[in-house]
C-alpha positions as CSV (number, residue, x, y, z in Angstrom):
1,M,26.5,-30.8,-63.8
2,F,25.4,-32.3,-60.5
3,L,22.4,-30.7,-58.9
4,T,21.5,-31.9,-55.3
5,T,19.3,-30.9,-52.4
6,S,22.1,-30.8,-49.8
7,Y,25.8,-29.9,-49.7
8,D,28.4,-32.5,-49.0
9,E,32.1,-31.4,-49.4
10,K,33.4,-34.9,-49.8
11,L,30.8,-35.9,-52.4
12,R,31.4,-32.6,-54.2
13,E,35.1,-33.3,-54.5
14,E,34.4,-36.9,-55.7
15,I,31.9,-35.6,-58.3
16,L,34.2,-32.9,-59.6
17,E,37.1,-35.4,-59.9
18,K,34.9,-37.4,-62.3
19,G,34.9,-34.4,-64.7
20,V,31.4,-33.1,-63.8
21,I,31.4,-29.4,-64.7
22,D,29.7,-28.2,-61.5
23,Y,28.1,-29.3,-58.2
24,L,25.1,-27.1,-57.3
25,V,22.6,-27.2,-54.5
26,K,18.9,-26.8,-55.4
27,G,17.1,-24.0,-53.7
28,I,20.0,-21.6,-53.4
29,P,19.2,-18.0,-54.5
30,N,19.6,-17.4,-58.2
31,I,20.1,-21.1,-59.0
32,T,19.0,-20.5,-62.5
33,D,21.8,-18.0,-63.0
34,H,24.3,-20.5,-61.6
35,I,23.1,-23.2,-63.9
36,I,23.2,-20.9,-67.0
37,Y,26.8,-19.8,-66.0
38,A,27.9,-23.4,-65.7
39,V,26.2,-24.4,-69.0
40,S,27.8,-21.4,-70.8
41,R,31.2,-22.6,-69.6
42,A,30.4,-26.1,-71.0
43,L,29.4,-24.6,-74.4
44,R,33.0,-24.0,-75.1
45,N,33.3,-27.7,-75.8
46,R,30.5,-28.9,-78.1
47,K,31.4,-32.5,-77.2
48,T,30.0,-32.0,-73.7
49,K,27.2,-34.4,-72.9
50,I,24.5,-33.7,-70.4
51,L,22.9,-36.2,-68.0
52,I,20.0,-34.8,-66.1
53,V,19.3,-36.6,-62.8
54,D,16.4,-35.6,-60.7
55,D,13.6,-37.4,-58.9
56,S,11.1,-34.8,-60.2
57,Q,9.9,-35.5,-63.7
58,S,8.7,-32.0,-64.2
59,D,12.1,-30.6,-63.1
60,R,13.9,-33.0,-65.5
61,L,11.6,-31.9,-68.4
62,L,12.1,-28.2,-67.7
63,M,15.9,-28.6,-67.5
64,K,15.9,-30.7,-70.7
65,K,13.9,-28.1,-72.5
66,N,16.2,-25.3,-71.3
67,F,19.4,-27.2,-72.3
68,K,18.0,-27.8,-75.8
69,K,18.0,-24.0,-76.2
70,Y,21.8,-24.1,-75.9
71,A,22.2,-26.6,-78.7
72,F,23.4,-29.5,-76.8
73,S,23.2,-32.5,-79.0
74,S,23.2,-35.3,-76.4
75,I,20.8,-34.8,-73.5
76,R,19.7,-37.8,-71.4
77,D,17.5,-37.7,-68.3
78,I,16.9,-40.4,-65.7
79,A,14.7,-40.4,-62.6
80,R,17.4,-41.6,-60.2
81,F,21.1,-41.5,-60.0
82,R,21.9,-45.0,-58.7
83,S,25.7,-44.4,-58.5
84,F,27.7,-41.4,-59.5
85,R,30.7,-43.7,-59.7
86,N,29.4,-44.8,-63.1
87,I,30.2,-41.5,-64.7
88,K,32.9,-41.9,-67.3
């Protein structure tokens, strides 16, 4: 899942082509519901890995805590996303 502060259609298309499950904009109404829906889709495949990228450490910790509730076995968080092109 890619969570960003602004919407960019070209970036969205590039991100989704890399196999990222969703591209969401922070601050939209009901963002938590959107995240939970996207995560529930990902739960269908237990091999799904999560990479949490956010400049805010508190937001990363909160998301990591919430994702652990859904039994993801591989959760990694980083402060900055230097290049989305590194996603494999």
